[in-house]
N, C-alpha and C positions, 0 to 999 in steps of 0.2 A: 457596541464596543467589542463583544466577543467575535463577531463576524469580521470586524476590521483587523483584529489581532490574528485571527485564523487566515485571513487573506494575506496579510504581511508575512506570516510564517510560511505559507505556501509559496509565495514569491521568492523568499529567501531560499527555501528548499530547492526550488526549480533553478534559481540562479547558480547556486553552489553545484548542483548536479550538472548544469550546462558547462560550467567552468571545468569540471572534472572530465566531462565528455560522455556522460551517460545519457542515453535516450530510451524512451519507451519504443518498443517495436513489435511487429506482428510475428514474433518467433513461433508462437504456438496458436496461431489464429484459428485453426480448425479443430483444436483438441477439445473444445467445449461446445456442447449442443445448445447453449443459451447465449444471448447477446452479451458481449463482453468487450472491454477496451483496455485491459491491463489496468494500470494505475492512473488512468485518464491523462492529466497533463503532468503528473509527477513521474519521475523515472521509476521503472519497475526494479531496477538493480542498483539502488543508491549504495548500499553496503552489502546487503544480501539480495538474493533473487526473490522479490515479492510478487512475481508475475502470477503464480498460482493463487496466492492469497488474494490478490486483487480480482482475478477472474472468478474465483470461488465466491467472493463477496458480491460481485456483479450478479452471479447466478442466484444467490440467496435473495437479493433484492428483487431481481426481475421475475423470478418464479415464485416468490412468496413462500420459501421453504419454512420460514419462521418469522418471528417478529424482529424489529430493528435491533433490539438488545442482543438476541441470540445470534443474528447475522454478524453483528459487530464483535461479539465474543469469539465466534469462529474465525473471523478476520484476524483478530489479535492472536489467537492460538496458531493459525497458519503462519503468521509473520514470525512469531517466537520460534516455531519449528524451523523456519528458514535460518534464523539467527543461530540456532544451536548447531548448525552445520559448519559454522565458522570457527577459526581458531579462538581459543578462550579469551585472549586479550582483545578481540574485536566484538565480543558479545555485548558488552555494555553499550558501546556506541550504536550497535545495531538495534538493541532494545529501545534506545532513545529515539532512533529513527522510526521504529515501529510505533512508538507512542505518539510521535508527531503525526505520522500517517493516519492513525486512528482518530486523533484529535481533529485533524483536517477533514476527514470523512464525516465526522459527526457534525461539523459546522455547516455542511451543505446538504 
């Protein structure tokens, strides 16, 4: 049940991002010395730029810097830091997107 909800949420998230015209790209492909792919199939820049958060999360998992809980907490912190760079009226929506991204990453 949870996996089905997460899959549907991801599909809605991707569909909305595609309609708006956001795509994940290799903008910083060589910046990180670990395997990374941005935010996989979700857009890196839905509201804020989550590219660093996603690539940092990939590195945490790939190189086992910490356990899953700590990696996910760092992922959350990085996304919230990206949200805080936005105008005040956009932070709530950005935080919601960050929560959805974290929820989806936990489902897989």
